[in-house]
C-alpha positions as a Markdown table, in Angstrom:
| # | Residue | x | y | z |
|---|---|---|---|---|
| 1 | Unk | 64.5 | 77.1 | 20.3 |
| 2 | Unk | 67.1 | 74.3 | 20.1 |
| 3 | Unk | 68.3 | 73.0 | 23.4 |
| 4 | Unk | 72.0 | 73.6 | 24.1 |
| 5 | Unk | 73.8 | 70.4 | 25.1 |
| 6 | Unk | 76.1 | 70.8 | 28.1 |
| 7 | Unk | 79.1 | 68.7 | 29.2 |
| 8 | Unk | 80.1 | 68.9 | 32.9 |
| 9 | Unk | 83.8 | 68.6 | 33.7 |
| 10 | Unk | 84.3 | 67.5 | 37.3 |
| 11 | Unk | 82.0 | 65.7 | 39.8 |
| 12 | Unk | 82.3 | 67.7 | 43.0 |
| 13 | Unk | 80.0 | 69.9 | 45.1 |
| 14 | Unk | 79.8 | 72.8 | 42.6 |
| 15 | Unk | 79.0 | 70.5 | 39.7 |
| 16 | Unk | 76.1 | 69.1 | 41.7 |
| 17 | Unk | 74.7 | 72.6 | 42.3 |
| 18 | Unk | 75.0 | 73.4 | 38.6 |
| 19 | Unk | 73.2 | 70.2 | 37.5 |
| 20 | Unk | 70.4 | 70.8 | 40.0 |
| 21 | Unk | 69.8 | 74.3 | 38.7 |
| 22 | Unk | 70.0 | 73.0 | 35.1 |
| 23 | Unk | 67.4 | 70.4 | 35.7 |
| 24 | Unk | 64.6 | 73.0 | 35.8 |
| 25 | Unk | 65.8 | 74.8 | 32.6 |
| 26 | Unk | 65.0 | 71.9 | 30.3 |
| 27 | Unk | 63.5 | 74.2 | 27.7 |
| 28 | Unk | 66.9 | 75.8 | 27.3 |
| 29 | Unk | 69.5 | 73.1 | 27.7 |
| 30 | Unk | 70.2 | 69.4 | 28.3 |
| 31 | Unk | 73.0 | 68.1 | 30.5 |
| 32 | Unk | 74.3 | 65.7 | 27.9 |
| 33 | Unk | 77.5 | 64.4 | 29.4 |
| 34 | Unk | 79.8 | 64.4 | 32.5 |
| 35 | Unk | 83.6 | 63.8 | 32.6 |
| 36 | Unk | 85.9 | 62.8 | 35.4 |
| 37 | Unk | 89.4 | 61.4 | 35.6 |
| 38 | Unk | 88.0 | 57.9 | 36.3 |
| 39 | Unk | 85.1 | 56.0 | 34.7 |
| 40 | Unk | 83.8 | 55.1 | 38.1 |
| 41 | Unk | 83.3 | 58.7 | 39.3 |
| 42 | Unk | 81.8 | 59.8 | 36.0 |
| 43 | Unk | 79.3 | 56.8 | 35.9 |
| 44 | Unk | 78.3 | 57.4 | 39.5 |
| 45 | Unk | 77.6 | 61.1 | 38.9 |
| 46 | Unk | 75.8 | 60.3 | 35.6 |
| 47 | Unk | 73.6 | 57.7 | 37.3 |
| 48 | Unk | 72.8 | 60.0 | 40.2 |
| 49 | Unk | 71.6 | 62.8 | 37.9 |
| 50 | Unk | 70.3 | 60.8 | 34.9 |
| 51 | Unk | 72.9 | 62.2 | 32.5 |
| 52 | Unk | 73.0 | 60.1 | 29.3 |
| 53 | Unk | 76.8 | 60.1 | 28.7 |
| 54 | Unk | 79.7 | 59.5 | 31.1 |
| 55 | Unk | 83.4 | 59.9 | 30.2 |
| 56 | Unk | 86.4 | 58.7 | 32.2 |
| 57 | Unk | 88.6 | 61.4 | 30.8 |
| 58 | Unk | 88.4 | 65.1 | 30.0 |
| 59 | Unk | 89.6 | 64.4 | 26.5 |
| 60 | Unk | 86.8 | 62.0 | 25.7 |
| 61 | Unk | 84.2 | 64.7 | 26.6 |
| 62 | Unk | 86.1 | 67.2 | 24.4 |
| 63 | Unk | 85.8 | 64.8 | 21.4 |
| 64 | Unk | 82.0 | 64.6 | 21.7 |
| 65 | Unk | 80.6 | 66.5 | 18.7 |
| 66 | Unk | 77.2 | 67.0 | 20.3 |
| 67 | Unk | 78.3 | 69.4 | 23.1 |
| 68 | Unk | 77.7 | 73.1 | 22.7 |
| 69 | Unk | 78.8 | 74.3 | 26.2 |
| 70 | Unk | 81.3 | 72.9 | 28.7 |
| 71 | Unk | 81.0 | 73.8 | 32.4 |
| 72 | Unk | 84.4 | 73.4 | 34.0 |
| 73 | Unk | 84.1 | 72.5 | 37.7 |
| 74 | Unk | 87.6 | 71.2 | 38.3 |
| 75 | Unk | 90.1 | 72.6 | 40.9 |
| 76 | Unk | 91.4 | 76.0 | 39.6 |
| 77 | Unk | 95.0 | 74.8 | 39.1 |
| 78 | Unk | 93.6 | 72.8 | 36.2 |
| 79 | Unk | 91.5 | 75.5 | 34.6 |
| 80 | Unk | 94.0 | 76.9 | 32.1 |
| 81 | Unk | 94.7 | 73.4 | 30.7 |
| 82 | Unk | 91.0 | 72.6 | 30.7 |
| 83 | Unk | 90.2 | 75.9 | 28.8 |
| 84 | Unk | 92.8 | 75.1 | 26.2 |
| 85 | Unk | 91.5 | 71.6 | 25.7 |
| 86 | Unk | 87.9 | 72.5 | 25.2 |
| 87 | Unk | 88.6 | 75.7 | 23.2 |
| 88 | Unk | 90.6 | 73.8 | 20.6 |
| 89 | Unk | 87.7 | 71.5 | 20.3 |
| 90 | Unk | 85.4 | 74.5 | 19.6 |
| 91 | Unk | 83.4 | 74.2 | 22.8 |
| 92 | Unk | 81.9 | 77.2 | 24.5 |
| 93 | Unk | 83.1 | 77.4 | 28.1 |
| 94 | Unk | 81.7 | 78.5 | 31.5 |
| 95 | Unk | 84.6 | 78.1 | 33.9 |
| 96 | Unk | 84.2 | 78.1 | 37.7 |
| 97 | Unk | 85.9 | 80.9 | 39.6 |
| 98 | Unk | 88.7 | 81.7 | 40.0 |
| 99 | Unk | 89.1 | 81.5 | 36.2 |
| 100 | Unk | 92.8 | 80.7 | 36.7 |
| 101 | Unk | 95.4 | 81.3 | 39.5 |
| 102 | Unk | 97.0 | 84.6 | 38.4 |
| 103 | Unk | 96.9 | 87.5 | 35.9 |
| 104 | Unk | 99.3 | 85.9 | 33.5 |
| 105 | Unk | 97.1 | 82.9 | 33.1 |
| 106 | Unk | 94.0 | 85.0 | 32.8 |
| 107 | Unk | 95.5 | 86.9 | 29.9 |
| 108 | Unk | 96.5 | 83.5 | 28.3 |
| 109 | Unk | 93.0 | 82.2 | 28.8 |
| 110 | Unk | 91.5 | 85.3 | 27.1 |
| 111 | Unk | 94.0 | 84.9 | 24.2 |
| 112 | Unk | 93.0 | 81.2 | 23.8 |
| 113 | Unk | 89.3 | 82.1 | 23.7 |
| 114 | Unk | 89.9 | 84.8 | 21.1 |
| 115 | Unk | 92.2 | 82.5 | 19.0 |
| 116 | Unk | 89.5 | 79.8 | 18.7 |
| 117 | Unk | 86.5 | 82.2 | 18.6 |
| 118 | Unk | 84.6 | 80.5 | 21.5 |
| 119 | Unk | 82.5 | 82.0 | 24.3 |
| 120 | Unk | 84.4 | 82.0 | 27.7 |
| 121 | Unk | 83.1 | 83.4 | 31.0 |
| 122 | Unk | 84.2 | 83.0 | 34.6 |
| 123 | Unk | 81.3 | 81.6 | 36.7 |
| 124 | Unk | 80.7 | 84.3 | 39.3 |
| 125 | Unk | 77.1 | 83.1 | 39.7 |
| 126 | Unk | 76.4 | 85.6 | 42.5 |
| 127 | Unk | 76.5 | 88.6 | 40.1 |
| 128 | Unk | 73.6 | 87.2 | 38.1 |
| 129 | Unk | 71.0 | 86.8 | 40.9 |
| 130 | Unk | 68.1 | 89.3 | 41.1 |
| 131 | Unk | 69.2 | 90.7 | 44.5 |
| 132 | Unk | 72.6 | 91.7 | 42.9 |
| 133 | Unk | 70.8 | 93.5 | 40.1 |
| 134 | Unk | 68.8 | 95.5 | 42.7 |
| 135 | Unk | 72.0 | 96.2 | 44.6 |
| 136 | Unk | 73.6 | 97.7 | 41.4 |
| 137 | Unk | 70.4 | 99.6 | 40.6 |
| 138 | Unk | 70.4 | 101.4 | 44.0 |
| 139 | Unk | 74.2 | 101.8 | 44.1 |
| 140 | Unk | 74.3 | 103.6 | 40.8 |
| 141 | Unk | 71.0 | 105.6 | 41.3 |
| 142 | Unk | 72.6 | 108.3 | 43.5 |
| 143 | Unk | 70.3 | 107.6 | 46.4 |
| 144 | Unk | 73.3 | 107.1 | 48.7 |
| 145 | Unk | 74.9 | 110.4 | 47.7 |
| 146 | Unk | 78.7 | 110.4 | 47.5 |
| 147 | Unk | 80.1 | 106.9 | 48.4 |
| 148 | Unk | 83.6 | 106.8 | 49.8 |
| 149 | Unk | 83.7 | 103.7 | 52.0 |
| 150 | Unk | 82.6 | 100.1 | 52.1 |
| 151 | Unk | 83.3 | 96.9 | 54.0 |
| 152 | Unk | 82.8 | 93.3 | 53.0 |
| 153 | Unk | 83.5 | 90.0 | 54.7 |
| 154 | Unk | 83.1 | 86.4 | 53.7 |
| 155 | Unk | 83.9 | 83.2 | 55.5 |
| 156 | Unk | 83.0 | 79.5 | 55.7 |
| 157 | Unk | 84.4 | 76.3 | 57.2 |
| 158 | Unk | 84.4 | 73.1 | 55.3 |
| 159 | Unk | 85.1 | 69.8 | 57.0 |
| 160 | Unk | 86.9 | 66.7 | 55.6 |
| 161 | Unk | 88.3 | 66.3 | 52.2 |
| 162 | Unk | 86.6 | 69.3 | 50.8 |
| 163 | Unk | 88.0 | 71.5 | 53.5 |
| 164 | Unk | 91.6 | 70.2 | 52.9 |
| 165 | Unk | 91.3 | 70.8 | 49.1 |
| 166 | Unk | 90.5 | 74.4 | 49.8 |
| 167 | Unk | 93.9 | 74.9 | 51.6 |
| 168 | Unk | 96.0 | 72.4 | 49.7 |
| 169 | Unk | 98.9 | 74.2 | 48.0 |
| 170 | Unk | 99.1 | 71.4 | 45.3 |
| 171 | Unk | 95.8 | 72.7 | 43.9 |
| 172 | Unk | 96.5 | 76.4 | 44.5 |
| 173 | Unk | 94.4 | 76.4 | 47.7 |
| 174 | Unk | 93.9 | 79.2 | 50.2 |
| 175 | Unk | 91.4 | 81.8 | 51.3 |
| 176 | Unk | 92.3 | 84.4 | 48.7 |
| 177 | Unk | 91.6 | 82.4 | 45.6 |
| 178 | Unk | 88.7 | 80.6 | 47.2 |
| 179 | Unk | 86.9 | 83.6 | 48.8 |
| 180 | Unk | 89.0 | 86.7 | 48.7 |
| 181 | Unk | 88.3 | 87.1 | 45.0 |
| 182 | Unk | 84.6 | 87.7 | 45.8 |
| 183 | Unk | 85.6 | 90.6 | 48.0 |
| 184 | Unk | 87.7 | 92.0 | 45.2 |
| 185 | Unk | 84.7 | 91.5 | 42.8 |
| 186 | Unk | 82.2 | 93.4 | 45.0 |
| 187 | Unk | 84.7 | 96.2 | 45.8 |
| 188 | Unk | 85.3 | 96.6 | 42.0 |
| 189 | Unk | 81.6 | 96.8 | 41.4 |
| 190 | Unk | 81.4 | 99.8 | 43.8 |
| 191 | Unk | 84.7 | 101.6 | 43.1 |
| 192 | Unk | 86.1 | 100.2 | 39.8 |
| 193 | Unk | 89.2 | 98.1 | 39.1 |
| 194 | Unk | 91.9 | 100.7 | 39.4 |
| 195 | Unk | 92.7 | 99.7 | 43.0 |
| 196 | Unk | 95.8 | 100.2 | 45.1 |
| 197 | Unk | 96.5 | 97.5 | 47.7 |
| 198 | Unk | 97.3 | 99.7 | 50.7 |
| 199 | Unk | 97.6 | 96.9 | 53.2 |
| 200 | Unk | 97.3 | 93.1 | 53.3 |
| 201 | Unk | 97.7 | 90.7 | 56.1 |
| 202 | Unk | 97.2 | 86.9 | 56.3 |
| 203 | Unk | 97.3 | 84.0 | 58.7 |
| 204 | Unk | 99.1 | 81.1 | 57.1 |
| 205 | Unk | 98.4 | 77.4 | 57.9 |
| 206 | Unk | 100.9 | 74.6 | 58.3 |
| 207 | Unk | 100.7 | 73.9 | 54.5 |
| 208 | Unk | 101.9 | 77.4 | 53.6 |
| 209 | Unk | 98.6 | 78.8 | 52.3 |
| 210 | Unk | 96.4 | 81.5 | 53.7 |
| 211 | Unk | 93.5 | 80.7 | 56.1 |
| 212 | Unk | 92.5 | 84.3 | 56.9 |
| 213 | Unk | 93.0 | 87.5 | 54.9 |
| 214 | Unk | 92.4 | 91.1 | 55.7 |
| 215 | Unk | 93.2 | 93.8 | 53.1 |
| 216 | Unk | 92.5 | 97.4 | 52.3 |
| 217 | Unk | 92.0 | 98.7 | 48.8 |
| 218 | Unk | 92.2 | 102.4 | 48.0 |
| 219 | Unk | 91.2 | 104.3 | 44.9 |
| 220 | Unk | 92.2 | 107.5 | 43.1 |
| 221 | Unk | 89.2 | 109.5 | 44.3 |
| 222 | Unk | 89.9 | 108.7 | 47.9 |
| 223 | Unk | 87.5 | 105.7 | 48.3 |
| 224 | Unk | 88.4 | 102.9 | 50.6 |
| 225 | Unk | 87.3 | 99.2 | 50.8 |
| 226 | Unk | 88.0 | 97.2 | 54.0 |
| 227 | Unk | 87.8 | 93.5 | 53.1 |
| 228 | Unk | 88.2 | 90.2 | 55.1 |
| 229 | Unk | 87.9 | 86.5 | 54.3 |
| 230 | Unk | 88.4 | 83.2 | 56.1 |
| 231 | Unk | 88.3 | 79.5 | 55.6 |
| 232 | Unk | 88.0 | 78.8 | 59.3 |
| 233 | Unk | 84.7 | 80.1 | 60.7 |
| 234 | Unk | 81.5 | 81.8 | 59.3 |
| 235 | Unk | 81.6 | 85.6 | 59.0 |
| 236 | Unk | 78.6 | 87.9 | 58.4 |
| 237 | Unk | 79.0 | 87.4 | 54.7 |
| 238 | Unk | 77.7 | 90.7 | 53.7 |
| 239 | Unk | 78.8 | 93.9 | 52.0 |
| 240 | Unk | 77.9 | 97.3 | 53.3 |
| 241 | Unk | 78.3 | 100.5 | 51.2 |
| 242 | Unk | 78.4 | 103.8 | 53.1 |
| 243 | Unk | 77.3 | 107.0 | 51.5 |
| 244 | Unk | 76.7 | 110.5 | 52.7 |
| 245 | Unk | 72.9 | 110.0 | 52.7 |
| 246 | Unk | 72.8 | 106.4 | 54.1 |
| 247 | Unk | 74.0 | 102.9 | 53.5 |
| 248 | Unk | 73.2 | 99.9 | 51.4 |
| 249 | Unk | 73.7 | 96.3 | 52.5 |
| 250 | Unk | 73.9 | 93.2 | 50.3 |
| 251 | Unk | 73.2 | 90.3 | 52.6 |
| 252 | Unk | 75.0 | 87.0 | 52.2 |
| 253 | Unk | 76.5 | 88.4 | 49.0 |
| 254 | Unk | 77.8 | 85.0 | 47.9 |
| 255 | Unk | 74.4 | 84.4 | 46.4 |
| 256 | Unk | 72.3 | 87.1 | 48.0 |
| 257 | Unk | 68.5 | 87.1 | 48.3 |
| 258 | Unk | 68.2 | 90.3 | 50.2 |
| 259 | Unk | 69.2 | 94.0 | 49.9 |
| 260 | Unk | 68.6 | 96.6 | 52.6 |
| 261 | Unk | 68.5 | 100.4 | 51.8 |
| 262 | Unk | 68.9 | 102.6 | 54.9 |
| 263 | Unk | 68.6 | 106.2 | 54.1 |
| 264 | Unk | 69.4 | 108.6 | 57.0 |
| 265 | Unk | 66.2 | 109.5 | 58.9 |
| 266 | Unk | 64.0 | 106.9 | 57.1 |
| 267 | Unk | 63.0 | 103.4 | 58.1 |
| 268 | Unk | 65.2 | 100.8 | 56.4 |
| 269 | Unk | 63.7 | 99.2 | 53.3 |
| 270 | Unk | 64.3 | 95.5 | 52.7 |
| 271 | Unk | 64.1 | 94.0 | 49.2 |
| 272 | Unk | 63.9 | 90.2 | 49.0 |
| 273 | Unk | 64.4 | 88.0 | 46.0 |
| 274 | Unk | 64.0 | 84.3 | 46.7 |
| 275 | Unk | 65.7 | 82.0 | 44.2 |
| 276 | Unk | 63.8 | 79.9 | 41.7 |
| 277 | Unk | 66.1 | 77.0 | 42.5 |
| 278 | Unk | 69.5 | 77.5 | 44.1 |
| 279 | Unk | 70.7 | 80.7 | 42.4 |
| 280 | Unk | 72.8 | 79.1 | 39.7 |
| 281 | Unk | 69.8 | 79.2 | 37.3 |
| 282 | Unk | 70.3 | 82.9 | 36.5 |
| 283 | Unk | 73.9 | 82.5 | 35.5 |
| 284 | Unk | 73.0 | 79.5 | 33.3 |
| 285 | Unk | 70.2 | 81.4 | 31.6 |
| 286 | Unk | 72.6 | 84.3 | 30.9 |
| 287 | Unk | 75.2 | 82.0 | 29.3 |
| 288 | Unk | 72.6 | 80.2 | 27.2 |
| 289 | Unk | 71.4 | 83.6 | 25.9 |
| 290 | Unk | 75.0 | 84.8 | 25.1 |
| 291 | Unk | 75.7 | 81.6 | 23.1 |
| 292 | Unk | 72.5 | 81.8 | 21.2 |
| 293 | Unk | 73.2 | 85.4 | 20.3 |
| 294 | Unk | 76.7 | 84.4 | 19.0 |
| 295 | Unk | 78.6 | 86.3 | 21.7 |
| 296 | Unk | 82.1 | 85.3 | 22.7 |
| 297 | Unk | 82.0 | 87.2 | 26.0 |
| 298 | Unk | 79.4 | 88.2 | 28.6 |
| 299 | Unk | 78.5 | 91.8 | 28.9 |
| 300 | Unk | 78.0 | 91.3 | 32.7 |
| 301 | Unk | 81.2 | 89.3 | 33.4 |
| 302 | Unk | 83.6 | 90.0 | 30.5 |
| 303 | Unk | 87.1 | 88.7 | 30.6 |
| 304 | Unk | 88.5 | 92.1 | 31.3 |
| 305 | Unk | 86.9 | 91.9 | 34.7 |
| 306 | Unk | 88.3 | 88.5 | 35.4 |
| 307 | Unk | 91.8 | 89.7 | 34.4 |
| 308 | Unk | 91.5 | 92.8 | 36.7 |
| 309 | Unk | 90.4 | 90.6 | 39.6 |
| 310 | Unk | 93.4 | 88.4 | 39.2 |
| 311 | Unk | 95.7 | 91.4 | 38.9 |
| 312 | Unk | 94.5 | 92.7 | 42.3 |
| 313 | Unk | 94.7 | 89.2 | 43.8 |
| 314 | Unk | 98.3 | 88.8 | 42.6 |
| 315 | Unk | 99.2 | 92.1 | 44.4 |
| 316 | Unk | 97.7 | 90.8 | 47.6 |
| 317 | Unk | 99.3 | 87.4 | 47.4 |
| 318 | Unk | 102.7 | 89.1 | 46.7 |
| 319 | Unk | 102.2 | 91.2 | 49.9 |
| 320 | Unk | 101.4 | 88.1 | 52.0 |
| 321 | Unk | 104.2 | 86.1 | 50.4 |
| 322 | Unk | 102.0 | 83.4 | 48.9 |
| 323 | Unk | 103.3 | 81.8 | 45.6 |
| 324 | Unk | 102.4 | 78.4 | 44.3 |
| 325 | Unk | 104.9 | 75.9 | 42.9 |
| 326 | Unk | 103.0 | 75.8 | 39.6 |
| 327 | Unk | 103.6 | 79.5 | 39.1 |
| 328 | Unk | 106.7 | 80.8 | 37.2 |
């Protein structure tokens, strides 16, 4: 089995997590190159992680004929331009979430991937971990009976430059695109993507972006999802699904390692799934398999899902009056 050669675009925290996971998958891939907007950053990252090639521009990495897969780990306001650059150089792409900043851009990204015939997937790494598979298995098994209600919350604080980047309007910062999309994703797994945004509230910061969000999604069969996210403070970071026969909890669902099934009248059952490395390894294996099989989309995270998440996010941002200068 030929190793896939991967190029990393960006040198931040997420790129580091990807490279650490990739380092134990050496039978499947090789991290071949890294690109940053300066030679200094690219060289520092390459030296730290023993990557053989460092490029001081995104274009230089795109021109490398050895690369089979590009992992885009830049700020999401750059993602559409990055996708176009690497697609036209016939590179397969794994792009960090959010894929782009709105539905219009998501549709454009999908059209670009189709035009050039390359693989493109949004990197929701948390849907590939074993605990998430168990969560889906139980959810769709009927053990909970009729499910009409769920709640999910996710929140973290990040100090320093990384914390400011997450709220900076110049890079489409804010809690919705950073964390709220995970809430939309998990609610869509439970109830589907035909959601009505019944209510949305946000606390805005001094830069005009959202620091806390609370929103309610409703669905045609009467189901309701109560969802909350914040960039200031740590929440329980779990999703709880309530059915007529019991409830199902996905703990720390941004990379869960534990699921609890609590059927009425029975002792709760915990299912635990420790990571092999840091959780990114499952997503990477999936993408490598897709590329080897000649697929242009993932069957787990197809582009239709990414587009639907952006559509719901757009509705919420409209209700909280959050629009970025780079949007039309």
